[in-house]
C-alpha positions in Angstrom: 45.4 -34.2 92.3 43.4 -33.1 89.0 40.4 -30.7 89.9 36.9 -32.5 89.9 36.1 -30.8 86.7 39.0 -32.7 85.2 37.7 -35.8 86.6 33.9 -35.7 85.5 33.0 -37.9 82.6 33.3 -36.6 79.1 30.3 -35.8 76.6 28.8 -38.1 74.2 30.4 -41.4 76.2 34.3 -39.9 75.5 36.8 -40.1 78.8 36.9 -37.8 81.3 39.4 -35.2 80.9 41.5 -36.5 83.7 41.7 -39.9 82.1 42.8 -38.3 78.7 45.9 -36.5 80.6 46.7 -40.0 82.0 46.7 -41.6 78.5 49.0 -38.4 77.4 51.2 -39.0 79.9 51.6 -42.9 79.1 52.5 -41.9 75.8 55.0 -39.6 76.9 56.6 -41.9 79.5 56.7 -44.6 76.9 57.9 -42.8 73.6 60.2 -40.6 75.4 61.0 -41.2 79.1 61.4 -45.0 78.3 62.3 -45.6 74.8 64.6 -42.7 74.6 66.3 -42.1 78.0 66.2 -45.6 79.6 69.0 -46.3 76.7 71.6 -44.1 78.4 72.3 -46.1 81.8 72.3 -49.3 79.5 75.4 -48.6 77.1 77.9 -49.2 79.5 76.5 -52.8 80.2 76.0 -52.9 76.9 79.6 -52.5 76.3 80.5 -54.5 79.1 79.1 -57.4 78.5 79.9 -57.7 74.4 76.5 -56.7 73.1 78.2 -53.6 71.5 81.4 -51.8 71.0 81.6 -48.1 72.1 81.3 -46.9 68.6 78.6 -48.9 68.1 76.7 -47.6 71.0 76.9 -44.4 69.4 75.8 -45.4 66.4 72.6 -47.0 68.1 72.0 -43.7 69.9 72.1 -41.9 66.7 69.6 -44.1 65.1 67.5 -43.4 67.8 67.7 -39.9 67.1 66.8 -40.3 63.4 63.7 -41.8 64.4 62.8 -39.3 66.4 63.2 -36.6 63.4 61.4 -39.0 61.0 58.7 -39.8 63.7 58.3 -36.0 64.2 57.8 -35.6 60.3 55.2 -38.3 59.6 53.3 -37.8 62.8 51.4 -34.7 61.0 50.6 -36.2 58.0 49.5 -39.8 59.7 46.9 -37.6 61.8 45.3 -36.0 59.1 45.0 -39.2 57.3 44.2 -41.7 59.9 43.1 -39.6 62.9 45.6 -39.2 66.3 43.9 -42.1 68.2 45.4 -44.7 65.5 48.9 -43.3 65.2 49.0 -42.6 69.0 48.1 -46.5 69.6 50.3 -48.1 66.8 53.2 -46.0 68.0 53.1 -47.2 71.4 52.9 -50.7 70.4 56.1 -50.0 68.6 58.0 -49.1 71.3 56.8 -51.9 73.6 57.8 -54.3 70.1 61.4 -52.3 70.3 61.7 -53.2 73.9 61.3 -56.8 73.6 63.4 -57.0 70.2 66.1 -55.2 71.5 66.2 -58.4 74.4 67.8 -60.6 71.6 71.0 -59.2 70.5 70.9 -61.1 67.1 73.1 -58.3 65.5 74.1 -54.6 65.4 71.8 -54.1 62.4 68.6 -55.7 64.1 69.2 -53.6 67.3 69.6 -50.7 65.4 66.8 -51.1 63.3 64.6 -51.2 66.6 66.3 -48.3 68.3 65.7 -46.5 65.2 61.9 -47.9 65.5 61.6 -46.7 68.9 62.9 -43.1 67.9 60.1 -43.0 65.4 57.7 -44.1 67.9 59.1 -41.2 70.3 58.5 -38.4 67.7 55.0 -39.3 66.8 53.9 -39.8 70.4 55.9 -36.2 71.1 53.8 -34.6 68.2 50.3 -36.0 68.8 49.9 -36.9 72.3 49.3 -33.6 74.1 47.4 -32.0 70.8 45.1 -34.8 70.9 44.0 -34.2 74.8 44.4 -30.3 75.2 41.5 -29.0 73.2 39.2 -31.5 75.7 40.2 -29.5 78.4 38.9 -26.7 80.1 40.6 -23.5 79.0 42.2 -22.5 82.0 43.6 -26.0 83.0 45.3 -26.7 79.6 48.7 -25.5 81.1 48.5 -27.7 84.1 47.3 -30.5 81.7 50.0 -30.0 79.3 52.8 -30.4 82.1 50.7 -33.4 83.4 51.2 -35.0 80.2 54.8 -33.9 79.8 55.6 -35.4 83.3 56.0 -38.5 81.6 59.5 -37.5 80.1 60.8 -36.8 83.9 59.2 -40.2 85.0 61.2 -41.5 82.5 64.8 -39.7 83.5 63.9 -40.5 87.2 63.3 -44.3 86.7 66.5 -44.6 84.3 68.7 -43.8 87.8 66.2 -46.0 90.0 64.5 -48.8 88.5 67.0 -49.7 85.8 70.0 -50.5 88.3 67.4 -53.1 90.2 66.2 -54.5 86.6 69.9 -54.8 85.7 70.9 -57.0 88.6 69.0 -59.9 86.8 70.7 -59.4 83.4 70.7 -57.1 80.0 67.7 -59.4 78.5 65.6 -59.5 81.8 65.8 -55.5 81.7 65.1 -55.1 77.8 61.8 -57.2 78.8 61.1 -55.7 81.9 61.1 -52.4 79.9 58.8 -54.3 77.4 56.3 -55.4 80.3 56.1 -51.8 81.9 55.5 -50.2 78.3 52.8 -52.8 77.6 51.2 -51.7 80.7 51.2 -48.2 80.1 50.1 -48.9 76.9 47.1 -50.5 78.0 46.2 -47.6 80.7 46.3 -45.2 77.9 44.4 -47.7 75.3 41.1 -46.2 75.8 41.7 -42.7 77.6 42.0 -41.1 73.9 39.5 -38.4 73.1 37.7 -39.3 70.0 34.8 -36.2 69.0 36.1 -33.1 67.7 35.7 -30.5 69.9 34.8 -26.7 68.9 37.6 -24.6 67.9 39.1 -22.0 70.0 38.6 -18.3 69.9 40.3 -16.6 67.0 43.2 -14.3 68.1 42.6 -10.5 68.0 42.6 -8.9 64.5 45.5 -6.5 65.7 47.7 -9.7 66.9 51.3 -10.3 65.4 51.3 -12.3 62.3 51.1 -16.0 63.0 53.7 -17.3 60.2 56.3 -14.7 61.8 55.6 -15.3 65.4 55.8 -18.8 64.8 59.2 -18.8 63.0 60.8 -16.8 66.1 59.2 -19.3 68.4 61.0 -22.4 66.3 64.3 -20.5 66.9 63.9 -19.5 70.6 62.8 -23.2 71.4 66.2 -24.3 69.6 68.1 -21.9 71.1 66.5 -23.2 74.6 67.8 -27.0 73.4 71.4 -25.6 72.8 71.1 -24.3 76.4 70.1 -27.6 77.8 72.9 -29.8 76.0 75.6 -29.1 78.8 73.4 -30.2 81.6 72.4 -33.2 79.6 75.4 -34.8 78.1 78.4 -33.4 80.2 77.1 -32.7 83.9 78.2 -35.6 85.6 81.6 -35.5 83.7 82.0 -31.7 84.3 81.5 -32.3 88.5 83.6 -35.3 88.4 86.6 -34.7 86.6 86.0 -31.0 85.4 85.5 -29.9 89.1 87.4 -32.4 90.7 84.9 -33.5 93.1 84.7 -37.1 91.8 81.6 -39.6 90.4 79.9 -39.7 93.6 79.2 -36.3 93.5 78.5 -36.0 90.0 76.0 -38.5 90.3 74.2 -36.9 93.0 74.0 -33.9 90.9 72.5 -36.0 88.2 69.8 -37.3 90.5 69.2 -33.4 91.3 68.4 -33.2 87.6 66.3 -35.9 87.6 64.1 -34.6 90.3 64.0 -31.4 88.6 62.7 -32.8 85.7 60.0 -35.2 87.5 58.8 -31.7 89.0 59.3 -29.4 86.4 56.5 -29.8 83.9 53.8 -29.7 86.1 55.5 -26.5 87.8 55.7 -24.8 84.3 52.2 -25.8 83.4 50.8 -24.2 86.8 52.7 -21.1 86.0 51.1 -20.9 82.5 47.8 -20.9 84.0 48.5 -18.0 86.0 50.7 -15.9 84.0 50.0 -17.0 80.6 52.3 -19.1 78.3 54.1 -16.5 76.9 55.3 -14.9 80.2 55.9 -18.3 81.4 58.1 -19.0 78.5 60.1 -15.6 79.1 60.5 -16.5 82.3 61.9 -19.8 82.0 64.4 -18.5 79.3 65.6 -15.7 81.6 65.9 -18.2 85.0 67.9 -20.6 82.6 70.2 -18.2 81.6 70.6 -16.7 84.6 71.4 -20.0 86.4 73.5 -21.6 83.6 75.6 -18.2 83.4 76.1 -18.4 87.7 77.3 -21.9 87.0 79.6 -20.7 84.6 81.0 -18.0 87.0 81.0 -19.4 90.3 80.7 -23.3 89.9 80.6 -24.2 93.7 78.8 -27.2 95.1 75.5 -25.1 95.7 75.3 -23.3 92.6 76.0 -26.8 90.4 73.4 -28.5 92.7 70.7 -25.3 91.9 71.6 -25.5 88.6 70.7 -29.4 88.1 67.8 -29.1 89.7 66.5 -26.2 87.7 67.7 -27.3 84.3 66.3 -30.2 84.8 63.2 -29.0 85.7 63.3 -27.2 82.3 64.4 -30.2 80.1 60.8 -31.5 80.1 59.1 -28.1 81.5 59.8 -25.9 78.5 57.9 -28.3 76.2 54.4 -27.6 77.5 55.0 -23.8 77.5 56.1 -23.6 73.9 53.4 -26.1 73.0 50.7 -23.6 74.6 52.5 -20.6 72.9 52.0 -22.4 69.5 48.3 -23.3 70.0 47.3 -20.0 71.1 49.0 -18.7 68.0 47.4 -20.7 65.7 43.8 -20.6 67.7 40.8 -22.3 65.9 43.0 -24.0 63.4 43.8 -27.6 64.9 45.9 -28.4 61.5 48.0 -25.8 61.8 48.8 -26.1 65.7 49.7 -29.8 65.2 52.1 -28.7 62.0 53.7 -25.7 64.1 54.4 -28.2 66.9 55.8 -30.8 64.2 58.0 -28.4 63.3 59.0 -27.1 66.8 59.7 -30.6 67.8 62.2 -31.0 64.7 63.8 -27.7 65.1 64.8 -28.7 68.8 66.0 -32.4 67.7 68.3 -30.7 65.3 69.2 -27.9 67.4 70.0 -30.1 70.3 72.1 -32.6 68.1 74.0 -29.5 66.7 74.9 -28.3 70.3 75.9 -31.8 71.1 78.6 -32.1 68.4 79.6 -28.5 68.6 80.2 -28.4 72.5 81.9 -31.9 71.9 83.9 -30.4 69.5 84.6 -27.1 71.6 85.8 -28.8 74.8 88.1 -31.5 72.7 90.2 -28.0 71.7 89.7 -26.2 74.8 89.4 -28.8 77.8 87.3 -26.0 79.6 83.6 -27.1 80.7 83.0 -23.5 81.7 83.3 -22.5 77.9 80.3 -24.9 77.3 78.0 -23.6 79.8 78.7 -20.0 78.7 77.4 -20.6 75.3 74.7 -22.2 76.5 74.1 -19.3 78.9 74.4 -17.1 75.9 72.0 -19.0 74.0 69.1 -18.9 76.6 69.5 -15.3 77.2 69.8 -14.7 73.2 66.2 -16.6 73.1 64.9 -14.2 75.7 65.8 -11.3 74.0 64.7 -12.7 70.8 61.1 -13.2 72.4 61.3 -9.7 74.0 62.1 -8.1 71.0 59.4 -9.7 68.9 56.9 -8.0 71.2 58.6 -4.7 70.8 58.8 -4.9 67.0 56.5 -2.6 65.0 55.9 -5.4 62.4 54.6 -7.7 65.2 52.0 -5.0 65.8 
């Protein structure tokens, strides 16, 4: 539970920090956890019931990704023009509308349009939600607060494996509408919880700190490499276990559940760690642990190692997000506009690198039929990211 200080009412009639965190969590759950991750379990049913062909289902996924990129790019300009609260509310409503619209399979173009809209919603919410809340939290609670906000992503992954099978028993129309109703409720919960007043800028970084622009570029590269490292577990885990290791679909599904459990606890754990050792130390720890665990899976690939890696990598799918956001906020301390723009660029970098890795790893598997090469490539990307971050600190130019 939040500490009492987080539950105290905000000044000037604004919501308490805990209430603001809840709004951020609802936004990440609606925009990313549901609008993005709830689609994947629906794909087989959409195909089986004739709503989509396999190719069309893939195009709808690509449409959502395209929308996410658009949303990430327009979020900062929208916030600069209208403030953060109006776009946040509007994009949560757009996600709600997209769910209800998808309940009517009028045509492929219709569904594509609304999956694109859902992606735009997710991109804007990912960029704006946490930066709207974090300045209003006590400095020593911002890691935990960011983790709590992005727990919504993990909740969406967990719900995709638990709630959707129950909704699907009533049919696809009922499932889309059920997701719409849930998102509408969450939008209502978040509506009046967004902070409105402007906070005083954070303290400026020391004069001898590394140049922000140079460090930010390295952080974006490292974040992109982290995205590459997550792809094999996000896309290929079940098939790797079921067919690659010959353990069957049941075992693959079990490891996917472990990944979902990890995603549920990862953001809070990452935020707690950041409050203890700082965002920079926590991010480096995350990269090193991920690289080691994926490398171990590549070499050993026994049931215990695969289960452990499923949980750990599941934790960092959403868990790495608050760490990178915290790094960028510290880097541009005292300049909210640059903080927001840097976070928008990071979101775009992550999405682009993840998509490129998805296509690249798919091609690599098609020519090699060896999943270990994919996991080996992911481990290399993560360890390279760790090395770049360490090298940045030791570079004379960064001092």
